[in-house]
DODO-6693 format. One line per field, with one value per residue: residue in one letter; chain; residue number from 1; x, y, z of N, C-alpha, C in turn. Coordinates in steps of 0.05 Angstrom, whole numbers. Example, Ala and Ser with C-alpha at 12.3 -4.5 7.8 and 13.67 -1.06 7.14 Angstrom:
BEGIN
code = A, S
unit = A, A
pos = 1, 2
n_px = 264, 257
n_py = -114, -45
n_pz = 156, 142
ca_px = 246, 273
ca_py = -90, -21
ca_pz = 156, 143
c_px = 264, 258
c_py = -66, 1
c_pz = 156, 157
END
This chain:
BEGIN
code = X, X, X, X, X, X, X, X, X, X, X, X, X, X, X, X, X, X, X, X, X, X, X, X, X, X, X, X, X, X, X, X, X, X, X, X, X, X, X, X, X, X, X, X, X, X, X, X, X, X, X, X, X, X, X, X, X, X, X, X, X, X, X, X, X, X, X, X, X, X, X, X, X, X, X, X, X, X, X, X, X, X, X, X, X, X, X, X, X, X, X, X, X, X, X, X, X, X, X, X, X, X, X, X, X, X, X, X, X, X, X, X, X, X, X, X, X, X, X, X, X, X, X, X, X, X, X, X, X, X, X, X, X, X, X, X, X, X, X, X, X, X, X, X, X, X, X, X, X, X, X, X, X, X, X, X, X, X, X, X, X, X, X, X, X, X, X, X, X, X, X, X, X, X, X, X, X, X, X, X, X, X, X, X, X, X, X, X, X, X, X, X, X, X, X, X, X, X, X, X, X, X, X, X, X, X, X, X, X, X, X, X, X, X, X, X, X, X, X, X, X, X, X, X, X, X, X, X, X, X, X, X, X, X, X, X, X, X, X, X, X, X, X, X, X, X, X, X, X
unit = A, A, A, A, A, A, A, A, A, A, A, A, A, A, A, A, A, A, A, A, A, A, A, A, A, A, A, A, A, A, A, A, A, A, A, A, A, A, A, A, A, A, A, A, A, A, A, A, A, A, A, A, A, A, A, A, A, A, A, A, A, A, A, A, A, A, A, A, A, A, A, A, A, A, A, A, A, A, A, A, A, A, A, A, A, A, A, A, A, A, A, A, A, A, A, A, A, A, A, A, A, A, A, A, A, A, A, A, A, A, A, A, A, A, A, A, A, A, A, A, A, A, A, A, A, A, A, A, A, A, A, A, A, A, A, A, A, A, A, A, A, A, A, A, A, A, A, A, A, A, A, A, A, A, A, A, A, A, A, A, A, A, A, A, A, A, A, A, A, A, A, A, A, A, A, A, A, A, A, A, A, A, A, A, A, A, A, A, A, A, A, A, A, A, A, A, A, A, A, A, A, A, A, A, A, A, A, A, A, A, A, A, A, A, A, A, A, A, A, A, A, A, A, A, A, A, A, A, A, A, A, A, A, A, A, A, A, A, A, A, A, A, A, A, A, A, A, A, A
pos = 1, 2, 3, 4, 5, 6, 7, 8, 9, 10, 11, 12, 13, 14, 15, 16, 17, 18, 19, 20, 21, 22, 23, 24, 25, 26, 27, 28, 29, 30, 31, 32, 33, 34, 35, 36, 37, 38, 39, 40, 41, 42, 43, 44, 45, 46, 47, 48, 49, 50, 51, 52, 53, 54, 55, 56, 57, 58, 59, 60, 61, 62, 63, 64, 65, 66, 67, 68, 69, 70, 71, 72, 73, 74, 75, 76, 77, 78, 79, 80, 81, 82, 83, 84, 85, 86, 87, 88, 89, 90, 91, 92, 93, 94, 95, 96, 97, 98, 99, 100, 101, 102, 103, 104, 105, 106, 107, 108, 109, 110, 111, 112, 113, 114, 115, 116, 117, 118, 119, 120, 121, 122, 123, 124, 125, 126, 127, 128, 129, 130, 131, 132, 133, 134, 135, 136, 137, 138, 139, 140, 141, 142, 143, 144, 145, 146, 147, 148, 149, 150, 151, 152, 153, 154, 155, 156, 157, 158, 159, 160, 161, 162, 163, 164, 165, 166, 167, 168, 169, 170, 171, 172, 173, 174, 175, 176, 177, 178, 179, 180, 181, 182, 183, 184, 185, 186, 187, 188, 189, 190, 191, 192, 193, 194, 195, 196, 197, 198, 199, 200, 201, 202, 203, 204, 205, 206, 207, 208, 209, 210, 211, 212, 213, 214, 215, 216, 217, 218, 219, 220, 221, 222, 223, 224, 225, 226, 227, 228, 229, 230, 231, 232, 233, 234, 235, 236, 237, 238, 239, 240, 241, 242, 243, 244, 245, 246, 247, 248, 249
n_px = 1081, 1104, 1152, 1134, 1111, 1158, 1185, 1150, 1154, 1208, 1207, 1175, 1208, 1252, 1227, 1213, 1263, 1285, 1250, 1258, 1311, 1309, 1281, 1316, 1357, 1333, 1322, 1375, 1397, 1370, 1388, 1445, 1447, 1427, 1389, 1352, 1347, 1386, 1358, 1323, 1354, 1336, 1287, 1221, 1207, 1175, 1138, 1155, 1145, 1155, 1178, 1197, 1266, 1291, 1331, 1338, 1381, 1417, 1387, 1333, 1277, 1210, 1146, 1118, 1139, 1164, 1206, 1265, 1306, 1373, 1369, 1387, 1372, 1372, 1361, 1356, 1377, 1330, 1293, 1251, 1229, 1185, 1186, 1146, 1127, 1079, 1032, 1071, 1107, 1145, 1195, 1218, 1251, 1294, 1314, 1377, 1393, 1418, 1403, 1410, 1379, 1376, 1402, 1413, 1385, 1383, 1372, 1332, 1350, 1407, 1432, 1470, 1480, 1452, 1386, 1333, 1265, 1240, 1186, 1155, 1103, 1057, 1067, 1101, 1166, 1198, 1216, 1274, 1338, 1405, 1458, 1520, 1555, 1511, 1443, 1381, 1321, 1252, 1235, 1195, 1141, 1087, 1079, 1075, 1130, 1172, 1227, 1282, 1337, 1401, 1457, 1519, 1564, 1614, 1612, 1589, 1531, 1464, 1413, 1346, 1292, 1226, 1176, 1145, 1188, 1256, 1310, 1381, 1420, 1477, 1518, 1562, 1567, 1579, 1563, 1494, 1435, 1372, 1323, 1274, 1215, 1232, 1286, 1354, 1411, 1481, 1525, 1592, 1641, 1678, 1651, 1634, 1585, 1544, 1518, 1450, 1410, 1362, 1315, 1317, 1368, 1399, 1443, 1426, 1427, 1415, 1364, 1298, 1260, 1195, 1158, 1156, 1102, 1053, 1040, 1000, 1000, 1037, 1034, 1080, 1105, 1151, 1188, 1230, 1282, 1247, 1196, 1147, 1178, 1170, 1120, 1099, 1074, 1087, 1107, 1108, 1158, 1198, 1268, 1337, 1360, 1400, 1464, 1465, 1491, 1487, 1519, 1526, 1480
n_py = 2163, 2205, 2182, 2142, 2173, 2198, 2154, 2138, 2182, 2179, 2130, 2144, 2183, 2152, 2116, 2152, 2170, 2122, 2110, 2154, 2147, 2100, 2120, 2157, 2122, 2090, 2129, 2147, 2100, 2097, 2144, 2137, 2089, 2098, 2073, 2084, 2098, 2147, 2211, 2228, 2265, 2333, 2322, 2336, 2369, 2402, 2463, 2533, 2595, 2664, 2726, 2792, 2800, 2743, 2687, 2633, 2584, 2625, 2659, 2708, 2693, 2674, 2693, 2647, 2580, 2516, 2472, 2434, 2375, 2390, 2444, 2510, 2558, 2626, 2678, 2749, 2807, 2831, 2794, 2736, 2667, 2611, 2543, 2489, 2423, 2385, 2362, 2344, 2381, 2441, 2491, 2551, 2605, 2654, 2724, 2733, 2679, 2616, 2557, 2491, 2443, 2374, 2315, 2272, 2219, 2219, 2268, 2327, 2380, 2424, 2470, 2527, 2579, 2632, 2627, 2579, 2560, 2499, 2457, 2397, 2355, 2312, 2242, 2247, 2244, 2263, 2316, 2344, 2370, 2384, 2401, 2420, 2363, 2336, 2312, 2343, 2323, 2301, 2255, 2231, 2204, 2212, 2263, 2332, 2372, 2429, 2468, 2512, 2528, 2553, 2579, 2606, 2662, 2643, 2590, 2555, 2521, 2533, 2498, 2498, 2469, 2481, 2460, 2397, 2342, 2332, 2301, 2305, 2282, 2242, 2239, 2208, 2171, 2190, 2215, 2230, 2272, 2280, 2329, 2364, 2405, 2471, 2464, 2476, 2466, 2468, 2465, 2463, 2500, 2463, 2417, 2393, 2369, 2401, 2405, 2397, 2455, 2488, 2537, 2583, 2583, 2590, 2632, 2701, 2712, 2665, 2620, 2632, 2588, 2557, 2550, 2488, 2445, 2420, 2353, 2295, 2237, 2208, 2175, 2137, 2121, 2083, 2079, 2038, 2011, 1967, 1971, 1979, 1992, 1997, 2010, 2053, 2077, 2138, 2182, 2252, 2293, 2342, 2364, 2348, 2319, 2261, 2248, 2206, 2151, 2120, 2076, 2051, 2025
n_pz = 7632, 7603, 7588, 7554, 7514, 7494, 7475, 7434, 7400, 7387, 7359, 7316, 7291, 7278, 7242, 7202, 7184, 7165, 7122, 7089, 7079, 7049, 7006, 6984, 6971, 6931, 6892, 6882, 6861, 6813, 6788, 6787, 6760, 6709, 6675, 6635, 6565, 6527, 6515, 6455, 6402, 6399, 6424, 6442, 6502, 6534, 6547, 6541, 6571, 6568, 6597, 6585, 6563, 6536, 6517, 6471, 6455, 6439, 6408, 6404, 6445, 6433, 6462, 6475, 6468, 6445, 6481, 6469, 6478, 6492, 6483, 6503, 6552, 6567, 6611, 6612, 6651, 6656, 6645, 6651, 6658, 6649, 6649, 6631, 6642, 6621, 6666, 6700, 6725, 6738, 6719, 6743, 6719, 6743, 6732, 6697, 6690, 6670, 6635, 6615, 6576, 6581, 6547, 6575, 6610, 6666, 6689, 6680, 6666, 6669, 6715, 6705, 6717, 6759, 6788, 6803, 6813, 6826, 6814, 6829, 6812, 6850, 6843, 6801, 6772, 6735, 6732, 6745, 6768, 6751, 6793, 6797, 6815, 6830, 6831, 6837, 6861, 6869, 6922, 6950, 6923, 6928, 6945, 6929, 6911, 6923, 6905, 6914, 6876, 6873, 6839, 6854, 6837, 6849, 6840, 6876, 6905, 6930, 6959, 6974, 7006, 6995, 6999, 7013, 7003, 6983, 6946, 6948, 6904, 6892, 6834, 6828, 6869, 6921, 6988, 6997, 7010, 7043, 7041, 7079, 7080, 7095, 7103, 7086, 7044, 7026, 6969, 6959, 6919, 6906, 6905, 6952, 6995, 7042, 7110, 7126, 7143, 7184, 7160, 7191, 7210, 7166, 7126, 7110, 7056, 7032, 7006, 7031, 7065, 7070, 7132, 7168, 7158, 7202, 7199, 7198, 7180, 7127, 7065, 7035, 6971, 6938, 6879, 6846, 6803, 6764, 6783, 6837, 6899, 6954, 7006, 7056, 7119, 7151, 7204, 7200, 7223, 7258, 7252, 7233, 7172, 7165, 7136, 7079, 7047, 6986, 6974, 7021, 7035
ca_px = 1068, 1123, 1171, 1120, 1109, 1184, 1191, 1134, 1166, 1233, 1201, 1166, 1231, 1267, 1213, 1215, 1290, 1288, 1236, 1271, 1336, 1302, 1273, 1341, 1372, 1320, 1327, 1403, 1401, 1360, 1405, 1471, 1444, 1422, 1378, 1337, 1364, 1389, 1336, 1328, 1363, 1313, 1262, 1204, 1205, 1154, 1134, 1168, 1133, 1175, 1171, 1222, 1285, 1300, 1344, 1339, 1404, 1429, 1369, 1310, 1256, 1182, 1132, 1112, 1154, 1170, 1234, 1274, 1331, 1396, 1365, 1398, 1355, 1385, 1345, 1371, 1372, 1302, 1276, 1245, 1216, 1174, 1185, 1125, 1125, 1051, 1024, 1094, 1118, 1155, 1219, 1215, 1277, 1296, 1332, 1405, 1395, 1424, 1395, 1414, 1362, 1395, 1395, 1419, 1359, 1384, 1362, 1319, 1365, 1430, 1434, 1498, 1482, 1427, 1370, 1309, 1247, 1232, 1163, 1149, 1077, 1055, 1068, 1118, 1194, 1213, 1227, 1298, 1357, 1433, 1472, 1546, 1555, 1487, 1417, 1360, 1297, 1233, 1239, 1169, 1125, 1059, 1080, 1085, 1153, 1181, 1254, 1297, 1365, 1416, 1486, 1532, 1585, 1638, 1609, 1575, 1502, 1447, 1387, 1326, 1266, 1204, 1152, 1149, 1215, 1272, 1336, 1405, 1430, 1503, 1521, 1585, 1569, 1586, 1540, 1472, 1419, 1343, 1315, 1246, 1207, 1245, 1314, 1372, 1438, 1498, 1545, 1614, 1651, 1694, 1633, 1628, 1557, 1543, 1499, 1425, 1403, 1336, 1315, 1324, 1396, 1414, 1450, 1404, 1428, 1405, 1335, 1281, 1241, 1171, 1158, 1146, 1073, 1047, 1026, 995, 1013, 1042, 1038, 1103, 1108, 1176, 1190, 1258, 1285, 1226, 1169, 1144, 1198, 1159, 1100, 1099, 1062, 1107, 1099, 1126, 1167, 1220, 1295, 1355, 1365, 1427, 1476, 1459, 1508, 1475, 1537, 1526, 1454
ca_py = 2172, 2221, 2164, 2129, 2193, 2202, 2130, 2139, 2203, 2168, 2110, 2158, 2196, 2130, 2107, 2173, 2170, 2098, 2111, 2174, 2134, 2082, 2136, 2168, 2100, 2082, 2151, 2146, 2077, 2104, 2165, 2127, 2067, 2109, 2051, 2094, 2106, 2176, 2224, 2233, 2293, 2351, 2311, 2356, 2364, 2418, 2490, 2556, 2621, 2684, 2754, 2808, 2790, 2716, 2676, 2604, 2578, 2649, 2677, 2718, 2674, 2684, 2692, 2619, 2563, 2489, 2467, 2408, 2367, 2403, 2473, 2527, 2582, 2647, 2702, 2773, 2819, 2841, 2772, 2712, 2647, 2587, 2518, 2471, 2396, 2380, 2342, 2335, 2402, 2465, 2505, 2580, 2617, 2682, 2739, 2726, 2650, 2600, 2530, 2474, 2420, 2352, 2289, 2251, 2211, 2221, 2294, 2343, 2403, 2432, 2499, 2536, 2605, 2643, 2609, 2567, 2546, 2474, 2444, 2370, 2346, 2285, 2219, 2254, 2244, 2271, 2343, 2343, 2390, 2379, 2423, 2409, 2334, 2325, 2316, 2351, 2309, 2292, 2228, 2220, 2208, 2220, 2291, 2353, 2385, 2454, 2473, 2535, 2521, 2576, 2577, 2632, 2669, 2629, 2562, 2539, 2520, 2531, 2484, 2502, 2455, 2499, 2445, 2369, 2333, 2328, 2288, 2316, 2255, 2244, 2226, 2192, 2152, 2201, 2218, 2248, 2282, 2285, 2354, 2368, 2433, 2488, 2458, 2486, 2454, 2480, 2449, 2481, 2501, 2439, 2394, 2382, 2373, 2409, 2394, 2413, 2474, 2499, 2563, 2604, 2581, 2595, 2660, 2716, 2712, 2640, 2619, 2630, 2566, 2558, 2535, 2461, 2442, 2396, 2333, 2271, 2213, 2210, 2149, 2139, 2100, 2084, 2064, 2034, 1990, 1965, 1971, 1991, 1980, 1995, 2029, 2054, 2101, 2149, 2207, 2274, 2307, 2361, 2354, 2348, 2294, 2251, 2241, 2179, 2142, 2097, 2053, 2038, 2012
ca_pz = 7607, 7589, 7576, 7532, 7492, 7483, 7459, 7409, 7382, 7377, 7339, 7291, 7278, 7266, 7218, 7182, 7173, 7151, 7097, 7073, 7070, 7027, 6983, 6972, 6959, 6906, 6873, 6875, 6844, 6787, 6777, 6781, 6742, 6682, 6660, 6613, 6542, 6524, 6500, 6426, 6396, 6394, 6434, 6455, 6531, 6547, 6536, 6555, 6569, 6575, 6602, 6582, 6544, 6541, 6493, 6467, 6437, 6430, 6393, 6420, 6449, 6432, 6488, 6479, 6450, 6454, 6488, 6461, 6491, 6480, 6483, 6525, 6557, 6582, 6617, 6617, 6677, 6656, 6634, 6667, 6641, 6662, 6633, 6641, 6632, 6626, 6685, 6715, 6742, 6724, 6727, 6740, 6717, 6751, 6715, 6696, 6695, 6646, 6639, 6592, 6577, 6577, 6534, 6595, 6623, 6695, 6698, 6659, 6657, 6686, 6722, 6703, 6731, 6768, 6806, 6792, 6831, 6813, 6826, 6819, 6821, 6861, 6825, 6778, 6779, 6711, 6735, 6763, 6760, 6758, 6805, 6801, 6811, 6844, 6818, 6856, 6851, 6889, 6930, 6959, 6899, 6934, 6953, 6912, 6923, 6911, 6914, 6902, 6872, 6864, 6834, 6858, 6818, 6856, 6832, 6896, 6902, 6953, 6954, 6995, 7002, 7003, 7004, 7009, 7009, 6959, 6950, 6935, 6897, 6879, 6808, 6829, 6892, 6947, 7006, 6990, 7032, 7039, 7054, 7083, 7079, 7115, 7106, 7065, 7044, 7006, 6955, 6955, 6892, 6902, 6903, 6978, 7004, 7069, 7129, 7124, 7164, 7184, 7147, 7211, 7214, 7142, 7121, 7099, 7027, 7022, 7002, 7055, 7061, 7086, 7157, 7165, 7163, 7219, 7183, 7214, 7168, 7098, 7053, 7017, 6952, 6925, 6854, 6839, 6784, 6744, 6795, 6864, 6917, 6981, 7013, 7085, 7132, 7169, 7217, 7193, 7247, 7253, 7256, 7210, 7159, 7167, 7110, 7070, 7025, 6973, 6974, 7048, 7040
c_px = 1088, 1144, 1159, 1118, 1136, 1192, 1176, 1146, 1192, 1228, 1191, 1189, 1248, 1254, 1215, 1242, 1295, 1275, 1249, 1298, 1331, 1294, 1297, 1356, 1360, 1325, 1356, 1409, 1392, 1379, 1432, 1470, 1440, 1410, 1364, 1356, 1365, 1364, 1344, 1338, 1338, 1287, 1246, 1201, 1182, 1153, 1148, 1152, 1153, 1163, 1198, 1240, 1296, 1311, 1342, 1361, 1416, 1411, 1346, 1288, 1229, 1169, 1124, 1127, 1156, 1199, 1241, 1300, 1354, 1393, 1377, 1381, 1371, 1366, 1363, 1365, 1344, 1283, 1272, 1230, 1205, 1172, 1164, 1126, 1096, 1046, 1047, 1105, 1128, 1182, 1215, 1243, 1276, 1313, 1361, 1409, 1400, 1419, 1398, 1397, 1378, 1384, 1401, 1393, 1359, 1374, 1351, 1336, 1388, 1430, 1463, 1502, 1454, 1412, 1343, 1292, 1235, 1208, 1158, 1122, 1078, 1054, 1086, 1147, 1211, 1226, 1250, 1319, 1385, 1445, 1500, 1546, 1532, 1462, 1396, 1334, 1278, 1239, 1214, 1149, 1097, 1057, 1087, 1109, 1160, 1208, 1266, 1326, 1379, 1446, 1499, 1553, 1611, 1635, 1597, 1545, 1488, 1421, 1369, 1300, 1244, 1179, 1157, 1176, 1230, 1299, 1357, 1422, 1456, 1503, 1544, 1589, 1577, 1560, 1520, 1456, 1389, 1337, 1284, 1240, 1219, 1274, 1329, 1399, 1454, 1517, 1568, 1624, 1669, 1677, 1626, 1600, 1557, 1523, 1473, 1421, 1374, 1337, 1324, 1353, 1412, 1420, 1427, 1404, 1420, 1375, 1320, 1259, 1217, 1174, 1146, 1116, 1069, 1030, 1023, 1010, 1016, 1046, 1059, 1103, 1134, 1175, 1220, 1261, 1262, 1198, 1169, 1163, 1186, 1137, 1099, 1085, 1082, 1096, 1119, 1133, 1191, 1246, 1310, 1356, 1394, 1438, 1471, 1477, 1495, 1493, 1537, 1500, 1457
c_py = 2189, 2203, 2150, 2148, 2197, 2178, 2130, 2159, 2193, 2147, 2123, 2171, 2175, 2120, 2127, 2172, 2145, 2099, 2131, 2163, 2115, 2097, 2147, 2146, 2092, 2104, 2151, 2123, 2083, 2124, 2153, 2103, 2075, 2087, 2060, 2102, 2136, 2187, 2228, 2261, 2309, 2338, 2333, 2349, 2379, 2445, 2511, 2581, 2641, 2711, 2770, 2794, 2763, 2704, 2645, 2599, 2603, 2668, 2686, 2697, 2687, 2682, 2664, 2602, 2535, 2485, 2438, 2401, 2380, 2434, 2486, 2552, 2601, 2670, 2725, 2784, 2830, 2818, 2750, 2692, 2624, 2564, 2500, 2445, 2387, 2357, 2332, 2356, 2425, 2474, 2535, 2592, 2646, 2697, 2730, 2696, 2636, 2570, 2515, 2449, 2396, 2330, 2266, 2244, 2214, 2248, 2309, 2365, 2408, 2462, 2507, 2564, 2614, 2624, 2602, 2557, 2522, 2462, 2417, 2361, 2319, 2264, 2225, 2255, 2255, 2299, 2342, 2362, 2382, 2404, 2413, 2379, 2321, 2330, 2322, 2340, 2302, 2263, 2215, 2225, 2217, 2249, 2309, 2366, 2411, 2461, 2497, 2527, 2545, 2569, 2604, 2637, 2653, 2599, 2544, 2539, 2521, 2519, 2487, 2487, 2473, 2484, 2415, 2360, 2327, 2314, 2304, 2291, 2257, 2229, 2206, 2176, 2163, 2205, 2238, 2256, 2282, 2310, 2354, 2398, 2449, 2483, 2468, 2472, 2467, 2459, 2468, 2481, 2477, 2414, 2381, 2389, 2379, 2395, 2410, 2431, 2481, 2527, 2585, 2605, 2589, 2625, 2674, 2716, 2685, 2640, 2617, 2609, 2569, 2542, 2507, 2460, 2417, 2377, 2308, 2247, 2217, 2182, 2152, 2115, 2103, 2068, 2062, 2010, 1990, 1967, 1983, 1976, 1977, 2014, 2029, 2079, 2111, 2175, 2229, 2290, 2325, 2348, 2353, 2320, 2286, 2245, 2212, 2172, 2118, 2072, 2038, 2023, 1982
c_pz = 7590, 7575, 7552, 7508, 7478, 7465, 7433, 7389, 7370, 7355, 7313, 7276, 7265, 7241, 7195, 7168, 7156, 7123, 7078, 7063, 7047, 7002, 6969, 6958, 6932, 6884, 6864, 6856, 6816, 6773, 6769, 6761, 6713, 6664, 6635, 6590, 6540, 6509, 6471, 6422, 6388, 6403, 6449, 6485, 6545, 6534, 6554, 6550, 6581, 6581, 6600, 6562, 6553, 6514, 6494, 6447, 6425, 6415, 6411, 6422, 6446, 6459, 6495, 6459, 6462, 6459, 6481, 6477, 6476, 6479, 6507, 6528, 6575, 6586, 6622, 6644, 6679, 6648, 6655, 6649, 6659, 6643, 6647, 6627, 6640, 6644, 6703, 6734, 6725, 6735, 6722, 6741, 6724, 6730, 6718, 6703, 6669, 6653, 6613, 6595, 6566, 6559, 6552, 6610, 6653, 6705, 6674, 6648, 6677, 6690, 6721, 6714, 6739, 6787, 6794, 6816, 6816, 6829, 6813, 6830, 6834, 6839, 6801, 6788, 6756, 6714, 6755, 6751, 6769, 6769, 6812, 6796, 6826, 6827, 6840, 6845, 6875, 6896, 6941, 6937, 6904, 6943, 6930, 6926, 6908, 6923, 6899, 6901, 6860, 6860, 6837, 6838, 6824, 6850, 6853, 6891, 6929, 6945, 6978, 6989, 7013, 7011, 6998, 7018, 6983, 6966, 6935, 6929, 6883, 6853, 6809, 6855, 6918, 6963, 6995, 7014, 7023, 7055, 7057, 7083, 7102, 7118, 7081, 7067, 7022, 6994, 6949, 6926, 6885, 6901, 6930, 6987, 7034, 7086, 7127, 7148, 7162, 7172, 7166, 7216, 7190, 7139, 7106, 7068, 7015, 7020, 7029, 7049, 7078, 7111, 7152, 7172, 7181, 7203, 7200, 7202, 7138, 7088, 7032, 6998, 6938, 6899, 6847, 6821, 6765, 6757, 6823, 6883, 6945, 6985, 7043, 7095, 7152, 7181, 7208, 7218, 7240, 7256, 7230, 7198, 7163, 7140, 7104, 7046, 7012, 6974, 7000, 7053, 7034
END
């Protein structure tokens, strides 16, 4: 019986890794393919609510405003802000954070300093963030995901998956990663992607992720190219994600 149990667990882990690999591959194909046209100049993206001193394009930001492609948001050491894309998700900007909203269809905004908590609702993929040469984005569309992304003064990044699962997707074809809740990964100042760690293994100055939730079965829907790519039932289990290179699929 113990051998049967071990085999079942191994099969579930293999299925989980396979589906996450496919999810990352589809997301990477979308990011690197850049099939969508560039956003219009000054295209309305969502709304921004602010607390304390916050600047938009160098000028003081009102408490409520509309954000357009190309806008740059800077929070002071006493300011914070929340960008909301209706029905899609949000970006919560901590003090001393600089974010530039993009016209590039591959990602919503780029983090250039400070840290952000990014939340992507289920069935939404539009909320994504560029960190160095990687795009941080949800890969399981039926899950809500939450991620903390921080850029240090030395130019490195720390990405912590707080809920759901997220992909760290390369813009230039190098190896990417899938993170599940409770995992953290770093990107060095030279652009090297590290190995995922559990929250308990991460340094104290990195983001503290939530403990993994025991989940029975998750239904994964992948959308790649012009339509649905696959649908599968997988068991959520613990463990590290393996590096995945889109070019090797």
